[in-house]
C-alpha positions in Angstrom: 14.3 -59.3 -43.2 16.1 -62.2 -44.8 19.2 -61.5 -46.8 19.1 -61.4 -50.6 20.9 -64.5 -51.9 20.3 -64.0 -55.6 19.8 -60.8 -57.6 19.7 -59.9 -61.3 19.9 -56.3 -62.7 19.1 -55.7 -66.3 19.9 -59.3 -67.2 19.8 -59.6 -71.0 20.7 -62.4 -73.3 21.0 -62.0 -77.1 21.6 -64.5 -79.9 22.1 -62.3 -83.0 18.7 -60.6 -83.5 16.9 -62.8 -81.0 16.6 -61.6 -77.4 15.4 -64.5 -75.2 15.9 -62.5 -72.0 15.3 -58.8 -71.9 16.2 -56.6 -68.9 15.3 -59.0 -66.1 15.4 -57.5 -62.6 14.8 -60.0 -59.8 15.6 -60.6 -56.2 15.4 -63.9 -54.2 15.8 -64.0 -50.4 17.2 -66.7 -48.3 14.7 -69.5 -47.7 12.3 -68.3 -50.4 10.8 -70.6 -53.0 10.3 -68.9 -56.4 8.7 -70.7 -59.3 9.3 -69.5 -62.8 6.6 -70.2 -65.4 5.8 -69.3 -68.9 5.0 -70.8 -72.4 7.7 -72.4 -74.5 10.0 -69.7 -75.9 9.4 -67.4 -73.0 13.0 -67.5 -71.8 12.8 -69.9 -68.9 15.6 -72.3 -70.0 17.9 -69.4 -71.0 17.3 -67.8 -67.6 18.0 -71.0 -65.7 21.2 -71.6 -67.7 22.4 -68.2 -66.6 21.3 -68.6 -63.0 23.1 -71.9 -62.8 26.3 -70.4 -64.3 26.1 -72.7 -67.3 25.8 -69.7 -69.5 26.5 -65.9 -69.3 24.4 -62.9 -70.0 25.1 -60.4 -72.8 24.3 -57.5 -70.5 23.5 -56.9 -66.9 24.6 -58.3 -63.6 23.9 -61.6 -61.8 24.8 -61.6 -58.2 24.8 -64.9 -56.4 25.4 -65.0 -52.6 27.4 -61.7 -52.9 29.4 -62.7 -56.0 28.8 -60.9 -59.3 29.1 -63.8 -61.7 29.0 -61.5 -64.7 32.6 -60.4 -63.9 34.0 -63.9 -63.4 36.2 -66.0 -65.7 34.9 -69.4 -66.9 37.0 -71.2 -64.3 35.6 -69.0 -61.5 32.0 -69.5 -62.7 32.6 -73.3 -62.5 33.8 -72.9 -58.9 30.7 -70.8 -58.1 28.5 -73.4 -59.7 30.2 -76.2 -57.8 30.2 -74.4 -54.4 27.0 -72.4 -54.3 24.4 -74.1 -56.6 22.6 -77.4 -56.3 21.2 -78.4 -59.7 18.2 -80.7 -60.3 17.4 -81.5 -63.9 14.3 -82.9 -65.7 16.7 -85.6 -67.2 18.3 -87.3 -64.2 21.9 -87.3 -65.5 23.0 -90.1 -63.2 26.1 -92.1 -64.0 24.6 -95.5 -65.0 27.4 -97.7 -63.6 27.5 -96.0 -60.2 25.2 -96.8 -57.3 22.9 -94.2 -55.8 25.5 -93.7 -53.0 28.3 -93.3 -55.5 26.4 -90.8 -57.6 25.9 -88.6 -54.6 29.6 -89.0 -53.6 30.6 -88.0 -57.1 29.2 -84.5 -56.4 31.3 -84.4 -53.2 34.4 -85.4 -55.2 34.1 -82.3 -57.4 33.4 -80.1 -54.5 35.9 -81.0 -51.8 36.3 -84.3 -50.1 34.3 -87.5 -50.1 32.4 -88.4 -47.0 30.3 -91.6 -47.3 28.4 -91.0 -44.1 27.3 -87.6 -45.3 26.2 -89.1 -48.6 24.2 -91.8 -46.8 22.5 -89.0 -44.7 21.6 -87.1 -47.9 20.0 -90.2 -49.3 18.2 -90.9 -46.0 16.8 -87.3 -46.2 15.1 -88.2 -49.4 13.9 -91.6 -48.2 16.4 -93.8 -50.0 18.3 -95.5 -47.2 17.3 -99.0 -48.4 18.4 -98.2 -52.0 21.9 -96.8 -51.6 23.6 -99.8 -53.3 21.2 -99.8 -56.3 22.2 -98.7 -59.8 20.0 -96.1 -61.6 18.5 -98.9 -63.8 17.3 -100.6 -60.6 15.4 -97.5 -59.4 12.1 -96.0 -60.5 11.9 -92.6 -62.1 10.9 -91.0 -58.8 13.7 -92.7 -56.9 16.2 -91.5 -59.5 15.0 -88.0 -59.1 15.4 -88.3 -55.4 19.0 -89.4 -55.9 19.4 -86.2 -58.0 17.9 -84.1 -55.1 20.3 -85.8 -52.6 23.2 -85.0 -55.0 22.1 -81.4 -55.2 21.9 -81.0 -51.5 25.1 -82.8 -50.5 27.4 -79.8 -50.6 25.0 -77.4 -48.8 24.5 -75.0 -51.7 23.3 -71.5 -51.2 20.5 -72.1 -53.6 18.7 -75.0 -55.3 17.9 -74.6 -59.0 15.4 -77.2 -60.4 14.4 -77.6 -64.1 11.0 -79.3 -64.4 11.8 -81.8 -61.6 8.4 -83.6 -62.1 8.3 -83.4 -65.9 9.2 -87.1 -66.5 7.3 -88.6 -63.6 4.0 -90.3 -63.2 1.4 -89.0 -60.8 2.4 -91.1 -57.9 6.1 -90.2 -58.1 5.2 -86.6 -58.8 3.4 -86.4 -55.5 6.5 -87.8 -53.7 8.7 -85.1 -55.3 6.3 -82.3 -54.5 6.2 -83.5 -50.9 10.0 -83.5 -50.8 10.2 -79.9 -52.1 7.7 -78.8 -49.6 9.8 -80.3 -46.8 13.0 -78.7 -48.2 11.1 -75.4 -48.2 10.0 -75.8 -44.6 13.6 -76.6 -43.6 14.6 -73.1 -45.0 16.1 -74.1 -48.3 16.2 -71.4 -51.0 14.6 -72.8 -54.2 14.2 -71.5 -57.7 12.1 -73.9 -59.8 11.2 -73.8 -63.5 8.0 -75.7 -64.1 4.9 -76.0 -66.2 3.1 -77.7 -63.3 0.7 -75.3 -61.5 0.3 -77.9 -58.7 4.0 -77.6 -57.9 4.1 -73.9 -58.3 1.2 -73.3 -55.9 3.4 -74.3 -53.0 6.0 -71.6 -53.7 6.2 -68.2 -52.1 6.2 -66.3 -55.4 5.5 -67.1 -59.1 7.3 -65.2 -61.8 5.7 -65.4 -65.2 7.9 -64.9 -68.2 6.6 -63.8 -71.6 8.8 -63.1 -74.6 11.9 -62.8 -72.4 10.4 -60.3 -70.0 8.8 -60.6 -66.5 5.1 -60.4 -67.2 4.0 -61.0 -63.5 5.8 -61.4 -60.2 3.2 -62.3 -57.7 3.0 -63.7 -54.1 1.2 -67.0 -53.9 
């Protein structure tokens, strides 16, 4: 059986009298694709922020690749996020004055050392070899999202976390990104994806439905 790379135990987040996450118990195994779905206000964004170490829980444990992030200092959480997590956002967050290649290399810079050849390979993996020298403004929305995926992959993270990766794309570019995630899954990548898109979720191994901060369903696809 594949090892558990991510686990939450009693994960809870409170903001005063509001509890957007309430006692979340979840396990994700190596190479698994899990989609998280639910209506607005169900706790998806809060959960992703904690899983990506951008925020912390009020109670409970979050164990990522053997490290209990709930016990870490802010500096240590930054290191975990940098070394173990590949983040893909709905908003692309590319540096506008850097080329596609330089945007990918920037992620290398914050991780360890810069390797231009590795960055080129990451862009080739997402089909952007001819566009390495282009600025974000010279790329389509789908191409910018593929740069984001290359940037997320460059440091070989233990897990990929994606927040509505097709949310800002037209149908044609959405199909390209869906195909890319399917290929990443076939290659054995571990993926947790927050989405409203049932067409994207149907390719995952499991779908977790959140409702009022609790897991309503956790079903195999």
